[in-house]
C-alpha positions in Angstrom: -0.2 -0.4 -0.4 0.7 3.3 -1.0 0.7 6.7 1.4 1.4 10.0 -0.8 3.8 12.7 2.0 2.3 15.2 0.7 -1.6 14.5 1.8 -2.7 14.1 5.5 -5.0 11.1 6.8 -7.6 10.6 9.0 -8.6 7.9 11.6 -11.7 7.2 9.2 -8.9 6.3 6.6 -9.9 9.6 3.9 -7.0 10.9 2.7 -7.0 15.3 2.3 -4.7 16.8 0.0 -4.0 20.9 0.3 -3.8 22.6 -2.8 -4.3 27.1 -3.9 -8.1 27.5 -2.4 -9.5 24.1 -0.9 -8.7 21.0 0.6 -9.2 17.0 -2.2 -10.7 14.6 -0.2 -10.7 10.9 -0.8 -10.3 7.8 0.8 -7.2 6.3 1.6 -5.9 2.5 -1.1 -6.1 0.9 2.6 -9.3 2.0 3.3 -11.0 1.2 -0.7 -9.9 -2.3 0.2 -10.7 -3.3 2.9 -14.1 -1.3 1.6 -13.5 -3.7 -1.5 -15.3 -3.1 -5.1 -17.1 0.2 -4.7 -20.4 0.1 -6.5 -21.7 3.9 -5.4 -21.3 6.9 -4.4 -23.0 10.0 -2.4 -22.9 13.0 -1.7 -26.0 15.7 -0.9 -24.2 18.1 0.8 -23.2 20.9 -2.4 -23.2 24.4 -0.6 -22.5 22.9 2.7 -21.2 24.6 6.1 -19.9 21.2 8.0 -18.3 21.0 11.0 -15.4 18.4 11.1 -16.4 14.4 11.3 -19.9 15.8 10.6 -21.1 12.7 7.6 -20.8 14.7 4.0 -21.9 11.1 2.5 -21.8 7.8 1.5 -19.4 5.0 -0.8 -21.2 1.9 -0.7 -19.5 -1.6 -1.5 -20.8 -4.1 -2.7 -20.5 -5.8 0.6 -21.0 -2.6 2.9 -22.0 0.9 3.2 -20.2 3.5 4.9 -20.6 6.6 6.4 -18.4 9.8 4.9 -17.0 12.0 7.2 -14.9 15.4 6.8 -11.5 15.8 8.3 -11.5 19.6 8.4 -14.7 22.5 9.6 -15.8 23.8 5.5 -17.3 24.1 3.5 -18.2 21.0 0.7 -17.7 22.7 -3.2 -17.2 19.8 -5.6 -18.2 16.4 -6.4 -15.8 14.9 -8.6 -18.9 14.3 -10.9 -16.9 11.2 -13.1 -18.5 8.9 -10.1 -21.6 9.7 -10.8 -21.7 10.5 -14.5 -19.8 8.6 -15.8 -21.1 5.8 -13.9 -17.0 4.7 -12.4 -17.5 4.5 -8.7 -14.4 2.5 -9.6 -12.0 5.2 -10.1 -11.9 5.4 -6.1 -10.4 1.7 -7.1 -8.3 2.0 -9.4 -7.4 5.2 -8.2 -7.9 6.7 -4.6 -4.8 9.3 -4.7 -5.9 10.8 -8.4 -8.5 10.1 -10.2 -11.3 8.2 -7.4 -10.8 12.0 -6.1 -14.5 12.9 -4.1 -15.0 16.2 -2.8 -13.4 19.7 -2.8 -13.9 21.9 0.3 -13.1 25.1 1.6 -11.7 25.2 4.7 -12.8 27.5 7.9 -10.1 26.7 10.3 -7.0 26.2 8.8 -5.5 25.2 11.2 -7.3 21.1 11.8 -4.6 20.4 8.2 -1.7 20.4 11.7 -3.8 17.9 13.2 -4.9 15.3 10.9 -2.1 12.5 9.7 1.4 12.6 7.8 1.6 9.7 6.1 4.7 7.7 8.6 2.2 8.6 11.5 -0.9 6.7 9.3 1.2 3.7 8.1 2.0 3.1 11.7 -1.7 2.9 12.3 -2.4 1.1 9.2 -0.1 -1.8 10.7 -1.9 -1.3 13.0 -5.3 -2.3 12.5 -3.7 -5.4 10.0 -2.1 -7.0 12.8 
């Protein structure tokens, strides 16, 4: 499994990428592997301002449905249309850190970025989970 160094990670197995004026969020390679084949993603919070840990959507795999949690306080700006319109939710399985991104947010408390795990910390956490 890979955990890109430029990203930050949450206990809920989501990754966060800092862009110039927003943050991109997806689920980690570990999470997509645990979920299995992803068949549907539902995001109905576009335009909403949510607190850290609030549910911003759900992700459905063949065997389970999981909530998606905000890693930081912020407004949900955009959803990855390719997952829905192009009917390619499997992009999350194929490319979790690239084409499989889920939402973009505008953070209302950017200091929360510093509270997220770096790649080394997340790798250690996942190692603990797998044992």
